[in-house]
N, CA, C, O and CB atoms as a CASP TS submission, in Angstrom:
PFRMAT TS
TARGET T0000
AUTHOR 0000-0000-0000
METHOD Language model
MODEL 1
PARENT N/A
ATOM      1  N   MET     1      73.644  88.648 114.560  1.00  0.00           N
ATOM      2  CA  MET     1      74.294  89.597 113.672  1.00  0.00           C
ATOM      3  C   MET     1      75.083  90.638 114.461  1.00  0.00           C
ATOM      4  O   MET     1      76.154  91.064 114.030  1.00  0.00           O
ATOM      5  CB  MET     1      73.262  90.280 112.783  1.00  0.00           C
ATOM      6  N   ALA     2      74.553  91.050 115.620  1.00  0.00           N
ATOM      7  CA  ALA     2      75.265  92.038 116.421  1.00  0.00           C
ATOM      8  C   ALA     2      76.613  91.480 116.885  1.00  0.00           C
ATOM      9  O   ALA     2      77.589  92.219 117.009  1.00  0.00           O
ATOM     10  CB  ALA     2      74.413  92.464 117.634  1.00  0.00           C
ATOM     11  N   TYR     3      76.657  90.175 117.139  1.00  0.00           N
ATOM     12  CA  TYR     3      77.901  89.544 117.553  1.00  0.00           C
ATOM     13  C   TYR     3      78.973  89.723 116.491  1.00  0.00           C
ATOM     14  O   TYR     3      80.112  90.059 116.815  1.00  0.00           O
ATOM     15  CB  TYR     3      77.680  88.060 117.838  1.00  0.00           C
ATOM     16  N   SER     4      78.630  89.505 115.239  1.00  0.00           N
ATOM     17  CA  SER     4      79.626  89.603 114.181  1.00  0.00           C
ATOM     18  C   SER     4      80.075  91.054 113.987  1.00  0.00           C
ATOM     19  O   SER     4      81.240  91.302 113.678  1.00  0.00           O
ATOM     20  CB  SER     4      79.067  89.038 112.868  1.00  0.00           C
ATOM     21  N   ARG     5      79.167  92.007 114.164  1.00  0.00           N
ATOM     22  CA  ARG     5      79.554  93.419 114.043  1.00  0.00           C
ATOM     23  C   ARG     5      80.470  93.828 115.185  1.00  0.00           C
ATOM     24  O   ARG     5      81.415  94.591 114.985  1.00  0.00           O
ATOM     25  CB  ARG     5      78.310  94.322 114.019  1.00  0.00           C
ATOM     26  N   LEU     6      80.193  93.322 116.380  1.00  0.00           N
ATOM     27  CA  LEU     6      81.061  93.606 117.512  1.00  0.00           C
ATOM     28  C   LEU     6      82.452  93.033 117.262  1.00  0.00           C
ATOM     29  O   LEU     6      83.462  93.669 117.565  1.00  0.00           O
ATOM     30  CB  LEU     6      80.466  93.032 118.811  1.00  0.00           C
ATOM     31  N   ARG     7      82.490  91.853 116.718  1.00  0.00           N
ATOM     32  CA  ARG     7      83.781  91.223 116.397  1.00  0.00           C
ATOM     33  C   ARG     7      84.530  92.028 115.334  1.00  0.00           C
ATOM     34  O   ARG     7      85.739  92.229 115.450  1.00  0.00           O
ATOM     35  CB  ARG     7      83.569  89.771 115.910  1.00  0.00           C
ATOM     36  N   ILE     8      83.831  92.485 114.312  1.00  0.00           N
ATOM     37  CA  ILE     8      84.452  93.314 113.273  1.00  0.00           C
ATOM     38  C   ILE     8      85.033  94.578 113.892  1.00  0.00           C
ATOM     39  O   ILE     8      86.153  94.979 113.573  1.00  0.00           O
ATOM     40  CB  ILE     8      83.425  93.678 112.171  1.00  0.00           C
ATOM     41  N   LEU     9      84.264  95.198 114.777  1.00  0.00           N
ATOM     42  CA  LEU     9      84.737  96.421 115.435  1.00  0.00           C
ATOM     43  C   LEU     9      86.002  96.166 116.236  1.00  0.00           C
ATOM     44  O   LEU     9      86.983  96.899 116.109  1.00  0.00           O
ATOM     45  CB  LEU     9      83.652  96.989 116.348  1.00  0.00           C
ATOM     46  N   ILE    10      85.980  95.139 117.051  1.00  0.00           N
ATOM     47  CA  ILE    10      87.138  94.842 117.901  1.00  0.00           C
ATOM     48  C   ILE    10      88.362  94.486 117.071  1.00  0.00           C
ATOM     49  O   ILE    10      89.468  94.930 117.379  1.00  0.00           O
ATOM     50  CB  ILE    10      86.814  93.698 118.861  1.00  0.00           C
ATOM     51  N   MET    11      88.177  93.689 116.022  1.00  0.00           N
ATOM     52  CA  MET    11      89.314  93.281 115.201  1.00  0.00           C
ATOM     53  C   MET    11      89.894  94.439 114.385  1.00  0.00           C
ATOM     54  O   MET    11      91.058  94.388 113.987  1.00  0.00           O
ATOM     55  CB  MET    11      88.897  92.158 114.272  1.00  0.00           C
ATOM     56  N   SER    12      89.098  95.479 114.130  1.00  0.00           N
ATOM     57  CA  SER    12      89.597  96.600 113.327  1.00  0.00           C
ATOM     58  C   SER    12      90.325  97.652 114.159  1.00  0.00           C
ATOM     59  O   SER    12      91.020  98.503 113.603  1.00  0.00           O
ATOM     60  CB  SER    12      88.451  97.250 112.590  1.00  0.00           C
ATOM     61  N   LEU    13      90.178  97.607 115.471  1.00  0.00           N
ATOM     62  CA  LEU    13      90.793  98.623 116.333  1.00  0.00           C
ATOM     63  C   LEU    13      92.054  98.100 116.997  1.00  0.00           C
ATOM     64  O   LEU    13      92.274  96.892 117.089  1.00  0.00           O
ATOM     65  CB  LEU    13      89.804  99.087 117.399  1.00  0.00           C
ATOM     66  N   GLY    14      92.867  99.022 117.453  1.00  0.00           N
ATOM     67  CA  GLY    14      94.066  98.696 118.193  1.00  0.00           C
ATOM     68  C   GLY    14      94.097  99.492 119.486  1.00  0.00           C
ATOM     69  O   GLY    14      93.222 100.327 119.719  1.00  0.00           O
ATOM     70  N   PRO    15      95.082  99.248 120.324  1.00  0.00           N
ATOM     71  CA  PRO    15      95.139  99.916 121.623  1.00  0.00           C
ATOM     72  C   PRO    15      95.729 101.331 121.599  1.00  0.00           C
ATOM     73  O   PRO    15      95.586 102.066 122.576  1.00  0.00           O
ATOM     74  CB  PRO    15      95.933  99.083 122.557  1.00  0.00           C
ATOM     75  N   ARG    16      96.379 101.722 120.522  1.00  0.00           N
ATOM     76  CA  ARG    16      97.078 103.018 120.514  1.00  0.00           C
ATOM     77  C   ARG    16      96.357 104.086 119.706  1.00  0.00           C
ATOM     78  O   ARG    16      95.937 105.107 120.251  1.00  0.00           O
ATOM     79  CB  ARG    16      98.470 102.843 119.966  1.00  0.00           C
ATOM     80  N   ALA    17      96.218 103.856 118.435  1.00  0.00           N
ATOM     81  CA  ALA    17      95.662 104.879 117.535  1.00  0.00           C
ATOM     82  C   ALA    17      94.139 104.854 117.551  1.00  0.00           C
ATOM     83  O   ALA    17      93.521 103.789 117.527  1.00  0.00           O
ATOM     84  CB  ALA    17      96.172 104.670 116.100  1.00  0.00           C
ATOM     85  N   PHE    18      93.547 106.038 117.591  1.00  0.00           N
ATOM     86  CA  PHE    18      92.099 106.145 117.463  1.00  0.00           C
ATOM     87  C   PHE    18      91.731 105.999 115.991  1.00  0.00           C
ATOM     88  O   PHE    18      92.390 106.570 115.121  1.00  0.00           O
ATOM     89  CB  PHE    18      91.578 107.500 118.041  1.00  0.00           C
ATOM     90  N   LYS    19      90.668 105.228 115.711  1.00  0.00           N
ATOM     91  CA  LYS    19      90.218 104.991 114.333  1.00  0.00           C
ATOM     92  C   LYS    19      88.711 105.160 114.247  1.00  0.00           C
ATOM     93  O   LYS    19      87.998 105.055 115.245  1.00  0.00           O
ATOM     94  CB  LYS    19      90.630 103.577 113.849  1.00  0.00           C
ATOM     95  N   SER    20      88.238 105.426 113.030  1.00  0.00           N
ATOM     96  CA  SER    20      86.804 105.512 112.775  1.00  0.00           C
ATOM     97  C   SER    20      86.193 104.122 112.772  1.00  0.00           C
ATOM     98  O   SER    20      86.897 103.116 112.684  1.00  0.00           O
ATOM     99  CB  SER    20      86.527 106.223 111.440  1.00  0.00           C
ATOM    100  N   LEU    21      84.870 104.084 112.870  1.00  0.00           N
ATOM    101  CA  LEU    21      84.171 102.801 112.796  1.00  0.00           C
ATOM    102  C   LEU    21      84.363 102.187 111.417  1.00  0.00           C
ATOM    103  O   LEU    21      84.310 102.902 110.417  1.00  0.00           O
ATOM    104  CB  LEU    21      82.667 102.975 113.105  1.00  0.00           C
ATOM    105  N   PRO    22      84.584 100.883 111.340  1.00  0.00           N
ATOM    106  CA  PRO    22      84.702 100.240 110.028  1.00  0.00           C
ATOM    107  C   PRO    22      83.347 100.200 109.325  1.00  0.00           C
ATOM    108  O   PRO    22      82.303 100.325 109.965  1.00  0.00           O
ATOM    109  CB  PRO    22      85.268  98.812 110.174  1.00  0.00           C
ATOM    110  N   GLU    23      83.372 100.029 108.028  1.00  0.00           N
ATOM    111  CA  GLU    23      82.140  99.952 107.247  1.00  0.00           C
ATOM    112  C   GLU    23      81.298  98.768 107.716  1.00  0.00           C
ATOM    113  O   GLU    23      81.816  97.674 107.939  1.00  0.00           O
ATOM    114  CB  GLU    23      82.455  99.829 105.738  1.00  0.00           C
ATOM    115  N   GLY    24      80.008  98.997 107.860  1.00  0.00           N
ATOM    116  CA  GLY    24      79.101  97.946 108.302  1.00  0.00           C
ATOM    117  C   GLY    24      78.892  97.901 109.798  1.00  0.00           C
ATOM    118  O   GLY    24      78.066  97.130 110.287  1.00  0.00           O
ATOM    119  N   VAL    25      79.633  98.722 110.537  1.00  0.00           N
ATOM    120  CA  VAL    25      79.495  98.787 111.991  1.00  0.00           C
ATOM    121  C   VAL    25      78.932 100.152 112.340  1.00  0.00           C
ATOM    122  O   VAL    25      79.495 101.182 111.970  1.00  0.00           O
ATOM    123  CB  VAL    25      80.865  98.536 112.717  1.00  0.00           C
ATOM    124  N   GLY    26      77.813 100.151 113.057  1.00  0.00           N
ATOM    125  CA  GLY    26      77.147 101.405 113.360  1.00  0.00           C
ATOM    126  C   GLY    26      77.314 101.856 114.794  1.00  0.00           C
ATOM    127  O   GLY    26      78.021 101.243 115.593  1.00  0.00           O
ATOM    128  N   LEU    27      76.640 102.946 115.088  1.00  0.00           N
ATOM    129  CA  LEU    27      76.717 103.550 116.412  1.00  0.00           C
ATOM    130  C   LEU    27      76.162 102.626 117.489  1.00  0.00           C
ATOM    131  O   LEU    27      76.669 102.608 118.611  1.00  0.00           O
ATOM    132  CB  LEU    27      75.969 104.870 116.429  1.00  0.00           C
ATOM    133  N   LYS    28      75.136 101.866 117.162  1.00  0.00           N
ATOM    134  CA  LYS    28      74.547 100.947 118.136  1.00  0.00           C
ATOM    135  C   LYS    28      75.580  99.919 118.612  1.00  0.00           C
ATOM    136  O   LYS    28      75.648  99.613 119.802  1.00  0.00           O
ATOM    137  CB  LYS    28      73.326 100.232 117.527  1.00  0.00           C
ATOM    138  N   THR    29      76.368  99.396 117.698  1.00  0.00           N
ATOM    139  CA  THR    29      77.417  98.439 118.054  1.00  0.00           C
ATOM    140  C   THR    29      78.512  99.120 118.866  1.00  0.00           C
ATOM    141  O   THR    29      79.040  98.536 119.813  1.00  0.00           O
ATOM    142  CB  THR    29      78.015  97.798 116.791  1.00  0.00           C
ATOM    143  N   ALA    30      78.854 100.358 118.496  1.00  0.00           N
ATOM    144  CA  ALA    30      79.864 101.106 119.248  1.00  0.00           C
ATOM    145  C   ALA    30      79.390 101.376 120.673  1.00  0.00           C
ATOM    146  O   ALA    30      80.182 101.303 121.612  1.00  0.00           O
ATOM    147  CB  ALA    30      80.191 102.431 118.539  1.00  0.00           C
ATOM    148  N   ILE    31      78.112 101.687 120.843  1.00  0.00           N
ATOM    149  CA  ILE    31      77.554 101.910 122.175  1.00  0.00           C
ATOM    150  C   ILE    31      77.624 100.628 122.994  1.00  0.00           C
ATOM    151  O   ILE    31      77.971 100.658 124.175  1.00  0.00           O
ATOM    152  CB  ILE    31      76.098 102.409 122.082  1.00  0.00           C
ATOM    153  N   GLN    32      77.295  99.507 122.369  1.00  0.00           N
ATOM    154  CA  GLN    32      77.375  98.216 123.055  1.00  0.00           C
ATOM    155  C   GLN    32      78.808  97.943 123.517  1.00  0.00           C
ATOM    156  O   GLN    32      79.030  97.530 124.656  1.00  0.00           O
ATOM    157  CB  GLN    32      76.883  97.079 122.130  1.00  0.00           C
ATOM    158  N   ALA    33      79.765  98.173 122.641  1.00  0.00           N
ATOM    159  CA  ALA    33      81.176  97.937 122.985  1.00  0.00           C
ATOM    160  C   ALA    33      81.633  98.871 124.104  1.00  0.00           C
ATOM    161  O   ALA    33      82.377  98.459 124.994  1.00  0.00           O
ATOM    162  CB  ALA    33      82.072  98.127 121.745  1.00  0.00           C
ATOM    163  N   LYS    34      81.192 100.119 124.061  1.00  0.00           N
ATOM    164  CA  LYS    34      81.557 101.074 125.113  1.00  0.00           C
ATOM    165  C   LYS    34      80.932 100.668 126.444  1.00  0.00           C
ATOM    166  O   LYS    34      81.593 100.733 127.481  1.00  0.00           O
ATOM    167  CB  LYS    34      81.112 102.501 124.730  1.00  0.00           C
ATOM    168  N   ASN    35      79.674 100.252 126.427  1.00  0.00           N
ATOM    169  CA  ASN    35      79.003  99.819 127.651  1.00  0.00           C
ATOM    170  C   ASN    35      79.654  98.587 128.258  1.00  0.00           C
ATOM    171  O   ASN    35      79.646  98.414 129.477  1.00  0.00           O
ATOM    172  CB  ASN    35      77.544  99.537 127.372  1.00  0.00           C
ATOM    173  N   GLU    36      80.219  97.729 127.413  1.00  0.00           N
ATOM    174  CA  GLU    36      80.926  96.539 127.897  1.00  0.00           C
ATOM    175  C   GLU    36      82.365  96.849 128.286  1.00  0.00           C
ATOM    176  O   GLU    36      83.081  95.968 128.761  1.00  0.00           O
ATOM    177  CB  GLU    36      80.906  95.450 126.836  1.00  0.00           C
ATOM    178  N   GLY    37      82.796  98.099 128.089  1.00  0.00           N
ATOM    179  CA  GLY    37      84.148  98.502 128.466  1.00  0.00           C
ATOM    180  C   GLY    37      85.219  98.064 127.492  1.00  0.00           C
ATOM    181  O   GLY    37      86.389  97.970 127.865  1.00  0.00           O
ATOM    182  N   LEU    38      84.846  97.792 126.247  1.00  0.00           N
ATOM    183  CA  LEU    38      85.800  97.281 125.260  1.00  0.00           C
ATOM    184  C   LEU    38      86.490  98.381 124.468  1.00  0.00           C
ATOM    185  O   LEU    38      87.606  98.187 123.985  1.00  0.00           O
ATOM    186  CB  LEU    38      85.100  96.352 124.310  1.00  0.00           C
ATOM    187  N   VAL    39      85.836  99.546 124.326  1.00  0.00           N
ATOM    188  CA  VAL    39      86.408 100.649 123.553  1.00  0.00           C
ATOM    189  C   VAL    39      86.274 101.957 124.327  1.00  0.00           C
ATOM    190  O   VAL    39      85.459 102.083 125.241  1.00  0.00           O
ATOM    191  CB  VAL    39      85.719 100.765 122.174  1.00  0.00           C
ATOM    192  N   GLU    40      87.096 102.922 123.933  1.00  0.00           N
ATOM    193  CA  GLU    40      86.980 104.286 124.441  1.00  0.00           C
ATOM    194  C   GLU    40      87.006 105.239 123.259  1.00  0.00           C
ATOM    195  O   GLU    40      87.501 104.895 122.185  1.00  0.00           O
ATOM    196  CB  GLU    40      88.123 104.617 125.454  1.00  0.00           C
ATOM    197  N   THR    41      86.471 106.441 123.458  1.00  0.00           N
ATOM    198  CA  THR    41      86.400 107.421 122.380  1.00  0.00           C
ATOM    199  C   THR    41      87.396 108.540 122.614  1.00  0.00           C
ATOM    200  O   THR    41      87.927 108.700 123.713  1.00  0.00           O
ATOM    201  CB  THR    41      84.985 107.988 122.256  1.00  0.00           C
ATOM    202  N   ASP    42      87.642 109.310 121.566  1.00  0.00           N
ATOM    203  CA  ASP    42      88.569 110.430 121.662  1.00  0.00           C
ATOM    204  C   ASP    42      87.876 111.723 122.109  1.00  0.00           C
ATOM    205  O   ASP    42      88.532 112.756 122.240  1.00  0.00           O
ATOM    206  CB  ASP    42      89.252 110.648 120.324  1.00  0.00           C
ATOM    207  N   GLY    43      86.604 111.681 122.337  1.00  0.00           N
ATOM    208  CA  GLY    43      85.876 112.875 122.748  1.00  0.00           C
ATOM    209  C   GLY    43      84.425 112.529 122.985  1.00  0.00           C
ATOM    210  O   GLY    43      84.111 111.534 123.639  1.00  0.00           O
ATOM    211  N   GLU    44      83.539 113.354 122.449  1.00  0.00           N
ATOM    212  CA  GLU    44      82.124 113.071 122.579  1.00  0.00           C
ATOM    213  C   GLU    44      81.778 111.794 121.823  1.00  0.00           C
ATOM    214  O   GLU    44      82.386 111.468 120.803  1.00  0.00           O
ATOM    215  CB  GLU    44      81.285 114.250 122.066  1.00  0.00           C
ATOM    216  N   PHE    45      80.799 111.090 122.343  1.00  0.00           N
ATOM    217  CA  PHE    45      80.411 109.805 121.764  1.00  0.00           C
ATOM    218  C   PHE    45      79.429 110.024 120.626  1.00  0.00           C
ATOM    219  O   PHE    45      78.304 110.468 120.858  1.00  0.00           O
ATOM    220  CB  PHE    45      79.796 108.882 122.835  1.00  0.00           C
ATOM    221  N   SER    46      79.836 109.721 119.404  1.00  0.00           N
ATOM    222  CA  SER    46      78.964 109.833 118.235  1.00  0.00           C
ATOM    223  C   SER    46      79.488 108.915 117.138  1.00  0.00           C
ATOM    224  O   SER    46      80.533 108.282 117.286  1.00  0.00           O
ATOM    225  CB  SER    46      78.883 111.307 117.731  1.00  0.00           C
ATOM    226  N   ALA    47      78.752 108.853 116.046  1.00  0.00           N
ATOM    227  CA  ALA    47      79.147 107.992 114.933  1.00  0.00           C
ATOM    228  C   ALA    47      80.434 108.472 114.270  1.00  0.00           C
ATOM    229  O   ALA    47      81.145 107.670 113.665  1.00  0.00           O
ATOM    230  CB  ALA    47      78.032 107.924 113.903  1.00  0.00           C
ATOM    231  N   ILE    48      80.744 109.752 114.370  1.00  0.00           N
ATOM    232  CA  ILE    48      81.954 110.273 113.732  1.00  0.00           C
ATOM    233  C   ILE    48      83.149 110.304 114.676  1.00  0.00           C
ATOM    234  O   ILE    48      84.232 110.748 114.295  1.00  0.00           O
ATOM    235  CB  ILE    48      81.697 111.661 113.201  1.00  0.00           C
ATOM    236  N   SER    49      82.954 109.835 115.903  1.00  0.00           N
ATOM    237  CA  SER    49      84.059 109.769 116.856  1.00  0.00           C
ATOM    238  C   SER    49      85.102 108.766 116.394  1.00  0.00           C
ATOM    239  O   SER    49      84.855 107.947 115.509  1.00  0.00           O
ATOM    240  CB  SER    49      83.546 109.397 118.253  1.00  0.00           C
ATOM    241  N   LYS    50      86.250 108.846 116.999  1.00  0.00           N
ATOM    242  CA  LYS    50      87.313 107.864 116.781  1.00  0.00           C
ATOM    243  C   LYS    50      87.366 106.967 118.014  1.00  0.00           C
ATOM    244  O   LYS    50      87.113 107.416 119.132  1.00  0.00           O
ATOM    245  CB  LYS    50      88.708 108.561 116.516  1.00  0.00           C
ATOM    246  N   TYR    51      87.696 105.705 117.800  1.00  0.00           N
ATOM    247  CA  TYR    51      87.663 104.710 118.860  1.00  0.00           C
ATOM    248  C   TYR    51      88.982 103.953 118.940  1.00  0.00           C
ATOM    249  O   TYR    51      89.711 103.841 117.954  1.00  0.00           O
ATOM    250  CB  TYR    51      86.508 103.738 118.640  1.00  0.00           C
ATOM    251  N   ARG    52      89.278 103.431 120.142  1.00  0.00           N
ATOM    252  CA  ARG    52      90.398 102.507 120.319  1.00  0.00           C
ATOM    253  C   ARG    52      90.047 101.526 121.425  1.00  0.00           C
ATOM    254  O   ARG    52      89.120 101.752 122.203  1.00  0.00           O
ATOM    255  CB  ARG    52      91.718 103.270 120.650  1.00  0.00           C
ATOM    256  N   LEU    53      90.792 100.444 121.484  1.00  0.00           N
ATOM    257  CA  LEU    53      90.511  99.385 122.444  1.00  0.00           C
ATOM    258  C   LEU    53      91.000  99.745 123.845  1.00  0.00           C
ATOM    259  O   LEU    53      92.010 100.428 124.013  1.00  0.00           O
ATOM    260  CB  LEU    53      91.152  98.086 121.988  1.00  0.00           C
ATOM    261  N   THR    54      90.265  99.272 124.835  1.00  0.00           N
ATOM    262  CA  THR    54      90.696  99.338 126.224  1.00  0.00           C
ATOM    263  C   THR    54      91.410  98.025 126.544  1.00  0.00           C
ATOM    264  O   THR    54      91.557  97.168 125.673  1.00  0.00           O
ATOM    265  CB  THR    54      89.481  99.588 127.197  1.00  0.00           C
ATOM    266  N   ALA    55      91.850  97.868 127.785  1.00  0.00           N
ATOM    267  CA  ALA    55      92.489  96.609 128.194  1.00  0.00           C
ATOM    268  C   ALA    55      91.520  95.439 128.033  1.00  0.00           C
ATOM    269  O   ALA    55      91.918  94.348 127.626  1.00  0.00           O
ATOM    270  CB  ALA    55      92.978  96.697 129.661  1.00  0.00           C
ATOM    271  N   ALA    56      90.252  95.669 128.353  1.00  0.00           N
ATOM    272  CA  ALA    56      89.251  94.605 128.190  1.00  0.00           C
ATOM    273  C   ALA    56      89.054  94.277 126.708  1.00  0.00           C
ATOM    274  O   ALA    56      88.864  93.114 126.351  1.00  0.00           O
ATOM    275  CB  ALA    56      87.901  95.023 128.829  1.00  0.00           C
ATOM    276  N   GLY    57      89.100  95.286 125.856  1.00  0.00           N
ATOM    277  CA  GLY    57      88.974  95.073 124.416  1.00  0.00           C
ATOM    278  C   GLY    57      90.148  94.290 123.850  1.00  0.00           C
ATOM    279  O   GLY    57      89.979  93.452 122.964  1.00  0.00           O
ATOM    280  N   ILE    58      91.331  94.569 124.365  1.00  0.00           N
ATOM    281  CA  ILE    58      92.524  93.842 123.933  1.00  0.00           C
ATOM    282  C   ILE    58      92.409  92.370 124.322  1.00  0.00           C
ATOM    283  O   ILE    58      92.751  91.485 123.538  1.00  0.00           O
ATOM    284  CB  ILE    58      93.799  94.466 124.548  1.00  0.00           C
ATOM    285  N   ALA    59      91.924  92.115 125.539  1.00  0.00           N
ATOM    286  CA  ALA    59      91.740  90.732 125.988  1.00  0.00           C
ATOM    287  C   ALA    59      90.711  90.015 125.119  1.00  0.00           C
ATOM    288  O   ALA    59      90.907  88.857 124.752  1.00  0.00           O
ATOM    289  CB  ALA    59      91.303  90.696 127.466  1.00  0.00           C
ATOM    290  N   LYS    60      89.618  90.697 124.790  1.00  0.00           N
ATOM    291  CA  LYS    60      88.574  90.109 123.928  1.00  0.00           C
ATOM    292  C   LYS    60      89.132  89.844 122.534  1.00  0.00           C
ATOM    293  O   LYS    60      88.827  88.816 121.929  1.00  0.00           O
ATOM    294  CB  LYS    60      87.335  91.048 123.840  1.00  0.00           C
ATOM    295  N   LYS    61      89.947  90.764 122.023  1.00  0.00           N
ATOM    296  CA  LYS    61      90.531  90.582 120.694  1.00  0.00           C
ATOM    297  C   LYS    61      91.446  89.362 120.668  1.00  0.00           C
ATOM    298  O   LYS    61      91.474  88.627 119.681  1.00  0.00           O
ATOM    299  CB  LYS    61      91.311  91.838 120.271  1.00  0.00           C
ATOM    300  N   SER    62      92.185  89.148 121.736  1.00  0.00           N
ATOM    301  CA  SER    62      93.069  87.981 121.773  1.00  0.00           C
ATOM    302  C   SER    62      92.264  86.679 121.768  1.00  0.00           C
ATOM    303  O   SER    62      92.730  85.662 121.254  1.00  0.00           O
ATOM    304  CB  SER    62      93.976  88.037 123.014  1.00  0.00           C
ATOM    305  N   LEU    63      91.058  86.709 122.339  1.00  0.00           N
ATOM    306  CA  LEU    63      90.193  85.530 122.290  1.00  0.00           C
ATOM    307  C   LEU    63      89.675  85.273 120.879  1.00  0.00           C
ATOM    308  O   LEU    63      89.445  84.125 120.499  1.00  0.00           O
ATOM    309  CB  LEU    63      89.018  85.697 123.251  1.00  0.00           C
ATOM    310  N   TYR    64      89.494  86.338 120.105  1.00  0.00           N
ATOM    311  CA  TYR    64      88.976  86.224 118.743  1.00  0.00           C
ATOM    312  C   TYR    64      90.026  85.744 117.746  1.00  0.00           C
ATOM    313  O   TYR    64      89.675  85.281 116.661  1.00  0.00           O
ATOM    314  CB  TYR    64      88.428  87.553 118.293  1.00  0.00           C
ATOM    315  N   GLY    65      91.287  85.844 118.089  1.00  0.00           N
ATOM    316  CA  GLY    65      92.266  85.353 117.130  1.00  0.00           C
ATOM    317  C   GLY    65      93.571  86.098 117.138  1.00  0.00           C
ATOM    318  O   GLY    65      94.290  86.093 116.138  1.00  0.00           O
ATOM    319  N   GLY    66      93.894  86.731 118.227  1.00  0.00           N
ATOM    320  CA  GLY    66      95.202  87.326 118.331  1.00  0.00           C
ATOM    321  C   GLY    66      95.205  88.832 118.189  1.00  0.00           C
ATOM    322  O   GLY    66      94.226  89.457 117.779  1.00  0.00           O
ATOM    323  N   ILE    67      96.320  89.372 118.537  1.00  0.00           N
ATOM    324  CA  ILE    67      96.526  90.814 118.498  1.00  0.00           C
ATOM    325  C   ILE    67      97.298  91.153 117.243  1.00  0.00           C
ATOM    326  O   ILE    67      98.345  90.568 116.965  1.00  0.00           O
ATOM    327  CB  ILE    67      97.273  91.317 119.762  1.00  0.00           C
ATOM    328  N   LYS    68      96.778  92.093 116.493  1.00  0.00           N
ATOM    329  CA  LYS    68      97.482  92.640 115.338  1.00  0.00           C
ATOM    330  C   LYS    68      97.981  94.006 115.743  1.00  0.00           C
ATOM    331  O   LYS    68      97.201  94.825 116.229  1.00  0.00           O
ATOM    332  CB  LYS    68      96.564  92.715 114.062  1.00  0.00           C
ATOM    333  N   ARG    69      99.232  94.268 115.562  1.00  0.00           N
ATOM    334  CA  ARG    69      99.805  95.552 115.970  1.00  0.00           C
ATOM    335  C   ARG    69      99.299  96.647 115.051  1.00  0.00           C
ATOM    336  O   ARG    69      99.467  96.577 113.833  1.00  0.00           O
ATOM    337  CB  ARG    69     101.354  95.503 115.954  1.00  0.00           C
ATOM    338  N   ASN    70      98.669  97.675 115.650  1.00  0.00           N
ATOM    339  CA  ASN    70      98.168  98.821 114.883  1.00  0.00           C
ATOM    340  C   ASN    70      98.984 100.035 115.207  1.00  0.00           C
ATOM    341  O   ASN    70      98.729 101.112 114.668  1.00  0.00           O
ATOM    342  CB  ASN    70      96.684  99.086 115.172  1.00  0.00           C
TER
END
């Protein structure tokens, strides 16, 4: 189940604009993505932070099914 939430998180974010976590994705998944170097935050790390993809996150997103311009 964590795999699908990680995928939802990555597919909902883009490399430019910071966005909130999508519905159904929690802080635990965001921490996992940050630890893997897939996302970065706009400030302090919390559930209300905004997130965007790193270069590694962009590469992972392309493996999941392509890049959608955000």
